[in-house]
N, CA, C and O atoms as a GROMACS GRO file, in nm:
protein
  384
    1MET      N    1  -1.274   0.213   1.560
    1MET     CA    2  -1.207   0.199   1.431
    1MET      C    3  -1.205   0.052   1.391
    1MET      O    4  -1.188  -0.037   1.474
    2ASP      N    5  -1.223   0.029   1.262
    2ASP     CA    6  -1.212  -0.105   1.207
    2ASP      C    7  -1.075  -0.121   1.142
    2ASP      O    8  -1.006  -0.022   1.116
    3LEU      N    9  -1.037  -0.245   1.117
    3LEU     CA   10  -0.911  -0.275   1.049
    3LEU      C   11  -0.940  -0.294   0.901
    3LEU      O   12  -1.039  -0.357   0.864
    4TYR      N   13  -0.854  -0.239   0.815
    4TYR     CA   14  -0.870  -0.247   0.670
    4TYR      C   15  -0.741  -0.288   0.602
    4TYR      O   16  -0.631  -0.260   0.649
    5VAL      N   17  -0.757  -0.357   0.488
    5VAL     CA   18  -0.647  -0.385   0.398
    5VAL      C   19  -0.667  -0.294   0.277
    5VAL      O   20  -0.776  -0.288   0.220
    6ILE      N   21  -0.561  -0.224   0.239
    6ILE     CA   22  -0.567  -0.131   0.125
    6ILE      C   23  -0.462  -0.173   0.024
    6ILE      O   24  -0.345  -0.189   0.059
    7ARG      N   25  -0.503  -0.190  -0.100
    7ARG     CA   26  -0.410  -0.222  -0.208
    7ARG      C   27  -0.385  -0.094  -0.286
    7ARG      O   28  -0.478  -0.028  -0.331
    8ARG      N   29  -0.258  -0.062  -0.301
    8ARG     CA   30  -0.218   0.059  -0.375
    8ARG      C   31  -0.128   0.018  -0.491
    8ARG      O   32  -0.031  -0.055  -0.471
    9HIS      N   33  -0.162   0.064  -0.610
    9HIS     CA   34  -0.085   0.030  -0.730
    9HIS      C   35  -0.017   0.155  -0.786
    9HIS      O   36  -0.063   0.267  -0.765
   10GLY      N   37   0.093   0.134  -0.858
   10GLY     CA   38   0.147   0.236  -0.947
   10GLY      C   39   0.248   0.335  -0.893
   10GLY      O   40   0.262   0.443  -0.949
   11PHE      N   41   0.320   0.302  -0.787
   11PHE     CA   42   0.430   0.390  -0.747
   11PHE      C   43   0.544   0.369  -0.846
   11PHE      O   44   0.581   0.255  -0.875
   12GLU      N   45   0.600   0.477  -0.896
   12GLU     CA   46   0.705   0.468  -0.998
   12GLU      C   47   0.834   0.408  -0.944
   12GLU      O   48   0.908   0.341  -1.016
   13SER      N   49   0.863   0.434  -0.815
   13SER     CA   50   0.991   0.391  -0.758
   13SER      C   51   0.980   0.385  -0.607
   13SER      O   52   0.879   0.427  -0.549
   14PHE      N   53   1.084   0.333  -0.543
   14PHE     CA   54   1.088   0.333  -0.398
   14PHE      C   55   1.092   0.476  -0.343
   14PHE      O   56   1.039   0.503  -0.236
   15GLU      N   57   1.155   0.567  -0.418
   15GLU     CA   58   1.159   0.707  -0.375
   15GLU      C   59   1.018   0.767  -0.373
   15GLU      O   60   0.984   0.840  -0.280
   16ASP      N   61   0.938   0.738  -0.476
   16ASP     CA   62   0.799   0.785  -0.478
   16ASP      C   63   0.720   0.727  -0.361
   16ASP      O   64   0.640   0.796  -0.298
   17LEU      N   65   0.744   0.601  -0.332
   17LEU     CA   66   0.677   0.535  -0.221
   17LEU      C   67   0.717   0.598  -0.088
   17LEU      O   68   0.632   0.621  -0.002
   18GLU      N   69   0.846   0.627  -0.071
   18GLU     CA   70   0.892   0.691   0.053
   18GLU      C   71   0.831   0.830   0.070
   18GLU      O   72   0.793   0.867   0.181
   19ALA      N   73   0.820   0.906  -0.038
   19ALA     CA   74   0.758   1.039  -0.031
   19ALA      C   75   0.611   1.028   0.007
   19ALA      O   76   0.560   1.107   0.087
   20ALA      N   77   0.542   0.928  -0.050
   20ALA     CA   78   0.401   0.906  -0.015
   20ALA      C   79   0.388   0.867   0.132
   20ALA      O   80   0.293   0.908   0.198
   21ALA      N   81   0.482   0.789   0.182
   21ALA     CA   82   0.479   0.748   0.323
   21ALA      C   83   0.492   0.868   0.416
   21ALA      O   84   0.425   0.874   0.519
   22VAL      N   85   0.576   0.963   0.380
   22VAL     CA   86   0.591   1.085   0.460
   22VAL      C   87   0.459   1.163   0.461
   22VAL      O   88   0.414   1.208   0.566
   23ARG      N   89   0.398   1.180   0.342
   23ARG     CA   90   0.270   1.251   0.334
   23ARG      C   91   0.161   1.179   0.412
   23ARG      O   92   0.081   1.242   0.482
   24SER      N   93   0.157   1.046   0.399
   24SER     CA   94   0.056   0.966   0.468
   24SER      C   95   0.069   0.978   0.619
   24SER      O   96  -0.031   0.994   0.689
   25THR      N   97   0.190   0.971   0.668
   25THR     CA   98   0.214   0.982   0.812
   25THR      C   99   0.169   1.119   0.863
   25THR      O  100   0.103   1.129   0.966
   26ALA      N  101   0.206   1.224   0.790
   26ALA     CA  102   0.168   1.360   0.831
   26ALA      C  103   0.016   1.375   0.836
   26ALA      O  104  -0.037   1.433   0.930
   27GLU      N  105  -0.053   1.324   0.736
   27GLU     CA  106  -0.200   1.332   0.733
   27GLU      C  107  -0.262   1.249   0.845
   27GLU      O  108  -0.353   1.296   0.913
   28GLY      N  109  -0.213   1.128   0.863
   28GLY     CA  110  -0.269   1.039   0.964
   28GLY      C  111  -0.245   1.085   1.106
   28GLY      O  112  -0.324   1.054   1.196
   29ASP      N  113  -0.137   1.160   1.127
   29ASP     CA  114  -0.104   1.209   1.261
   29ASP      C  115  -0.184   1.333   1.300
   29ASP      O  116  -0.178   1.376   1.415
   30LYS      N  117  -0.259   1.390   1.207
   30LYS     CA  118  -0.341   1.507   1.240
   30LYS      C  119  -0.454   1.464   1.333
   30LYS      O  120  -0.516   1.360   1.311
   31PRO      N  121  -0.482   1.544   1.436
   31PRO     CA  122  -0.592   1.511   1.528
   31PRO      C  123  -0.723   1.495   1.451
   31PRO      O  124  -0.757   1.576   1.365
   32GLY      N  125  -0.796   1.390   1.483
   32GLY     CA  126  -0.926   1.367   1.420
   32GLY      C  127  -0.920   1.313   1.280
   32GLY      O  128  -1.021   1.313   1.209
   33SER      N  129  -0.803   1.265   1.235
   33SER     CA  130  -0.790   1.216   1.097
   33SER      C  131  -0.876   1.093   1.070
   33SER      O  132  -0.920   1.072   0.958
   34GLY      N  133  -0.899   1.013   1.173
   34GLY     CA  134  -0.980   0.894   1.156
   34GLY      C  135  -0.908   0.776   1.096
   34GLY      O  136  -0.970   0.674   1.065
   35VAL      N  137  -0.775   0.788   1.078
   35VAL     CA  138  -0.696   0.677   1.024
   35VAL      C  139  -0.570   0.657   1.108
   35VAL      O  140  -0.518   0.750   1.169
   36ARG      N  141  -0.524   0.534   1.108
   36ARG     CA  142  -0.399   0.500   1.178
   36ARG      C  143  -0.329   0.394   1.093
   36ARG      O  144  -0.380   0.284   1.076
   37TRP      N  145  -0.213   0.428   1.040
   37TRP     CA  146  -0.134   0.338   0.958
   37TRP      C  147  -0.066   0.237   1.048
   37TRP      O  148   0.002   0.274   1.143
   38ILE      N  149  -0.084   0.109   1.020
   38ILE     CA  150  -0.026   0.003   1.100
   38ILE      C  151   0.102  -0.050   1.036
   38ILE      O  152   0.207  -0.050   1.098
   39ARG      N  153   0.093  -0.097   0.910
   39ARG     CA  154   0.211  -0.146   0.839
   39ARG      C  155   0.178  -0.157   0.691
   39ARG      O  156   0.062  -0.153   0.650
   40SER      N  157   0.284  -0.172   0.611
   40SER     CA  158   0.267  -0.193   0.467
   40SER      C  159   0.368  -0.297   0.419
   40SER      O  160   0.478  -0.310   0.472
   41TYR      N  161   0.326  -0.369   0.318
   41TYR     CA  162   0.412  -0.464   0.250
   41TYR      C  163   0.432  -0.412   0.108
   41TYR      O  164   0.334  -0.387   0.037
   42VAL      N  165   0.556  -0.396   0.066
   42VAL     CA  166   0.588  -0.345  -0.067
   42VAL      C  167   0.602  -0.465  -0.161
   42VAL      O  168   0.673  -0.560  -0.132
   43VAL      N  169   0.532  -0.457  -0.274
   43VAL     CA  170   0.529  -0.568  -0.369
   43VAL      C  171   0.560  -0.518  -0.510
   43VAL      O  172   0.530  -0.403  -0.544
   44PRO      N  173   0.620  -0.605  -0.593
   44PRO     CA  174   0.646  -0.565  -0.732
   44PRO      C  175   0.518  -0.569  -0.814
   44PRO      O  176   0.431  -0.654  -0.791
   45GLU      N  177   0.506  -0.478  -0.907
   45GLU     CA  178   0.394  -0.476  -1.001
   45GLU      C  179   0.440  -0.536  -1.133
   45GLU      O  180   0.560  -0.532  -1.164
   46GLU      N  181   0.349  -0.591  -1.210
   46GLU     CA  182   0.384  -0.654  -1.338
   46GLU      C  183   0.450  -0.557  -1.435
   46GLU      O  184   0.532  -0.598  -1.518
   47ASP      N  185   0.416  -0.428  -1.426
   47ASP     CA  186   0.471  -0.329  -1.518
   47ASP      C  187   0.603  -0.270  -1.471
   47ASP      O  188   0.653  -0.175  -1.530
   48GLY      N  189   0.661  -0.326  -1.364
   48GLY     CA  190   0.789  -0.278  -1.313
   48GLY      C  191   0.778  -0.171  -1.206
   48GLY      O  192   0.878  -0.131  -1.147
   49LYS      N  193   0.655  -0.124  -1.182
   49LYS     CA  194   0.634  -0.026  -1.076
   49LYS      C  195   0.627  -0.097  -0.942
   49LYS      O  196   0.642  -0.219  -0.934
   50VAL      N  197   0.603  -0.021  -0.837
   50VAL     CA  198   0.597  -0.074  -0.702
   50VAL      C  199   0.455  -0.055  -0.649
   50VAL      O  200   0.395   0.050  -0.669
   51GLY      N  201   0.403  -0.155  -0.580
   51GLY     CA  202   0.272  -0.146  -0.518
   51GLY      C  203   0.284  -0.177  -0.370
   51GLY      O  204   0.390  -0.217  -0.321
   52THR      N  205   0.174  -0.160  -0.298
   52THR     CA  206   0.174  -0.192  -0.156
   52THR      C  207   0.044  -0.260  -0.116
   52THR      O  208  -0.061  -0.241  -0.178
   53VAL      N  209   0.055  -0.338  -0.011
   53VAL     CA  210  -0.060  -0.391   0.060
   53VAL      C  211  -0.047  -0.332   0.200
   53VAL      O  212   0.047  -0.363   0.273
   54CYS      N  213  -0.142  -0.246   0.238
   54CYS     CA  214  -0.131  -0.170   0.362
   54CYS      C  215  -0.237  -0.214   0.462
   54CYS      O  216  -0.348  -0.252   0.425
   55ILE      N  217  -0.200  -0.210   0.587
   55ILE     CA  218  -0.293  -0.238   0.696
   55ILE      C  219  -0.315  -0.107   0.772
   55ILE      O  220  -0.221  -0.044   0.820
   56TYR      N  221  -0.441  -0.067   0.780
   56TYR     CA  222  -0.479   0.057   0.847
   56TYR      C  223  -0.594   0.030   0.944
   56TYR      O  224  -0.673  -0.062   0.924
   57GLN      N  225  -0.601   0.110   1.046
   57GLN     CA  226  -0.724   0.123   1.124
   57GLN      C  227  -0.788   0.252   1.076
   57GLN      O  228  -0.720   0.352   1.054
   58ALA      N  229  -0.921   0.248   1.061
   58ALA     CA  230  -0.989   0.367   1.012
   58ALA      C  231  -1.135   0.366   1.054
   58ALA      O  232  -1.192   0.262   1.087
   59ASP      N  233  -1.193   0.485   1.053
   59ASP     CA  234  -1.335   0.500   1.086
   59ASP      C  235  -1.424   0.440   0.978
   59ASP      O  236  -1.532   0.388   1.007
   60SER      N  237  -1.380   0.449   0.850
   60SER     CA  238  -1.463   0.401   0.739
   60SER      C  239  -1.380   0.399   0.611
   60SER      O  240  -1.272   0.457   0.607
   61PRO      N  241  -1.430   0.332   0.507
   61PRO     CA  242  -1.363   0.338   0.377
   61PRO      C  243  -1.356   0.482   0.323
   61PRO      O  244  -1.258   0.519   0.258
   62GLU      N  245  -1.458   0.561   0.350
   62GLU     CA  246  -1.457   0.700   0.304
   62GLU      C  247  -1.343   0.779   0.370
   62GLU      O  248  -1.280   0.863   0.305
   63THR      N  249  -1.317   0.752   0.497
   63THR     CA  250  -1.207   0.817   0.567
   63THR      C  251  -1.074   0.778   0.503
   63THR      O  252  -0.985   0.862   0.489
   64ILE      N  253  -1.061   0.653   0.464
   64ILE     CA  254  -0.939   0.607   0.397
   64ILE      C  255  -0.924   0.678   0.263
   64ILE      O  256  -0.814   0.721   0.228
   65ARG      N  257  -1.032   0.689   0.187
   65ARG     CA  258  -1.025   0.758   0.057
   65ARG      C  259  -0.986   0.904   0.074
   65ARG      O  260  -0.906   0.956  -0.003
   66ALA      N  261  -1.042   0.971   0.176
   66ALA     CA  262  -1.008   1.111   0.201
   66ALA      C  263  -0.861   1.123   0.240
   66ALA      O  264  -0.791   1.214   0.195
   67HIS      N  265  -0.814   1.032   0.323
   67HIS     CA  266  -0.672   1.031   0.364
   67HIS      C  267  -0.582   1.010   0.242
   67HIS      O  268  -0.481   1.079   0.227
   68ALA      N  269  -0.619   0.916   0.155
   68ALA     CA  270  -0.540   0.889   0.034
   68ALA      C  271  -0.536   1.012  -0.056
   68ALA      O  272  -0.430   1.047  -0.108
   69ALA      N  273  -0.650   1.078  -0.074
   69ALA     CA  274  -0.654   1.198  -0.159
   69ALA      C  275  -0.567   1.308  -0.100
   69ALA      O  276  -0.493   1.375  -0.173
   70ALA      N  277  -0.576   1.329   0.032
   70ALA     CA  278  -0.496   1.433   0.097
   70ALA      C  279  -0.347   1.400   0.093
   70ALA      O  280  -0.263   1.490   0.098
   71SER      N  281  -0.314   1.271   0.083
   71SER     CA  282  -0.175   1.227   0.078
   71SER      C  283  -0.125   1.210  -0.065
   71SER      O  284  -0.009   1.172  -0.086
   72ALA      N  285  -0.209   1.238  -0.163
   72ALA     CA  286  -0.176   1.226  -0.305
   72ALA      C  287  -0.123   1.088  -0.339
   72ALA      O  288  -0.017   1.073  -0.400
   73MET      N  289  -0.201   0.984  -0.297
   73MET     CA  290  -0.164   0.847  -0.331
   73MET      C  291  -0.291   0.767  -0.356
   73MET      O  292  -0.400   0.806  -0.313
   74PRO      N  293  -0.278   0.654  -0.427
   74PRO     CA  294  -0.396   0.575  -0.459
   74PRO      C  295  -0.448   0.495  -0.339
   74PRO      O  296  -0.376   0.470  -0.243
   75ALA      N  297  -0.573   0.456  -0.348
   75ALA     CA  298  -0.634   0.356  -0.258
   75ALA      C  299  -0.723   0.273  -0.349
   75ALA      O  300  -0.846   0.287  -0.348
   76ASP      N  301  -0.659   0.186  -0.428
   76ASP     CA  302  -0.727   0.115  -0.535
   76ASP      C  303  -0.830   0.014  -0.487
   76ASP      O  304  -0.937   0.000  -0.547
   77GLU      N  305  -0.799  -0.055  -0.380
   77GLU     CA  306  -0.891  -0.154  -0.324
   77GLU      C  307  -0.891  -0.137  -0.172
   77GLU      O  308  -0.785  -0.126  -0.111
   78ILE      N  309  -1.009  -0.135  -0.113
   78ILE     CA  310  -1.022  -0.121   0.033
   78ILE      C  311  -1.116  -0.230   0.081
   78ILE      O  312  -1.230  -0.240   0.036
   79GLU      N  313  -1.068  -0.313   0.173
   79GLU     CA  314  -1.148  -0.421   0.228
   79GLU      C  315  -1.140  -0.418   0.381
   79GLU      O  316  -1.032  -0.406   0.438
   80ARG      N  317  -1.255  -0.428   0.445
   80ARG     CA  318  -1.258  -0.437   0.592
   80ARG      C  319  -1.215  -0.577   0.632
   80ARG      O  320  -1.257  -0.676   0.571
   81VAL      N  321  -1.132  -0.586   0.734
   81VAL     CA  322  -1.085  -0.714   0.785
   81VAL      C  323  -1.189  -0.768   0.882
   81VAL      O  324  -1.232  -0.698   0.974
   82LEU      N  325  -1.229  -0.892   0.861
   82LEU     CA  326  -1.328  -0.956   0.949
   82LEU      C  327  -1.262  -1.023   1.069
   82LEU      O  328  -1.321  -1.028   1.177
   83ASP      N  329  -1.142  -1.074   1.051
   83ASP     CA  330  -1.073  -1.144   1.158
   83ASP      C  331  -0.925  -1.149   1.125
   83ASP      O  332  -0.887  -1.132   1.009
   84THR      N  333  -0.843  -1.171   1.224
   84THR     CA  334  -0.699  -1.183   1.206
   84THR      C  335  -0.654  -1.318   1.258
   84THR      O  336  -0.685  -1.355   1.371
   85VAL      N  337  -0.580  -1.389   1.176
   85VAL     CA  338  -0.522  -1.517   1.216
   85VAL      C  339  -0.371  -1.499   1.210
   85VAL      O  340  -0.314  -1.480   1.103
   86ILE      N  341  -0.306  -1.505   1.325
   86ILE     CA  342  -0.160  -1.490   1.329
   86ILE      C  343  -0.100  -1.625   1.363
   86ILE      O  344  -0.117  -1.677   1.473
   87VAL      N  345  -0.029  -1.680   1.267
   87VAL     CA  346   0.040  -1.807   1.288
   87VAL      C  347   0.178  -1.779   1.347
   87VAL      O  348   0.223  -1.847   1.439
   88ARG      N  349   0.243  -1.677   1.292
   88ARG     CA  350   0.373  -1.630   1.340
   88ARG      C  351   0.377  -1.479   1.324
   88ARG      O  352   0.312  -1.426   1.234
   89PRO      N  353   0.451  -1.410   1.408
   89PRO     CA  354   0.466  -1.266   1.387
   89PRO      C  355   0.545  -1.240   1.257
   89PRO      O  356   0.616  -1.328   1.209
   90ASP      N  357   0.533  -1.120   1.204
   90ASP     CA  358   0.610  -1.086   1.085
   90ASP      C  359   0.758  -1.106   1.115
   90ASP      O  360   0.805  -1.075   1.224
   91PRO      N  361   0.832  -1.160   1.017
   91PRO     CA  362   0.976  -1.172   1.035
   91PRO      C  363   1.041  -1.035   1.025
   91PRO      O  364   0.973  -0.934   1.004
   92VAL      N  365   1.169  -1.031   1.038
   92VAL     CA  366   1.243  -0.906   1.024
   92VAL      C  367   1.208  -0.846   0.888
   92VAL      O  368   1.188  -0.918   0.791
   93ALA      N  369   1.202  -0.716   0.881
   93ALA     CA  370   1.164  -0.647   0.757
   93ALA      C  371   1.252  -0.692   0.641
   93ALA      O  372   1.373  -0.710   0.654
   94ALA      N  373   1.188  -0.711   0.525
   94ALA     CA  374   1.259  -0.749   0.404
   94ALA      C  375   1.341  -0.631   0.355
   94ALA      O  376   1.304  -0.516   0.377
   95LYS      N  377   1.450  -0.659   0.290
   95LYS     CA  378   1.535  -0.556   0.230
   95LYS      C  379   1.534  -0.573   0.080
   95LYS      O  380   1.553  -0.683   0.028
   96ALA      N  381   1.513  -0.464   0.010
   96ALA     CA  382   1.507  -0.468  -0.138
   96ALA      C  383   1.645  -0.487  -0.197
   96ALA      O  384   1.659  -0.493  -0.319
   0.00000   0.00000   0.00000
């Protein structure tokens, strides 16, 4: 599996995002899914909606797109990670 960054736009609210997270986890936990959700960063969108920057391990971009479709959520941008530079570990999770 390769590491990918996925940009998702257009969640109406934190509740919509939480529902998508439940669907994503269920799909990703299926045997042979080819994806593994690592973490997500929730970011504000210019239009007032909520977006995410997600880190996944996956077999391919196509596997990510299939996972997104099965989870009824966007996968607007998918980029394979070439390398990881960790200066510091993530701090404690942000609170909205």
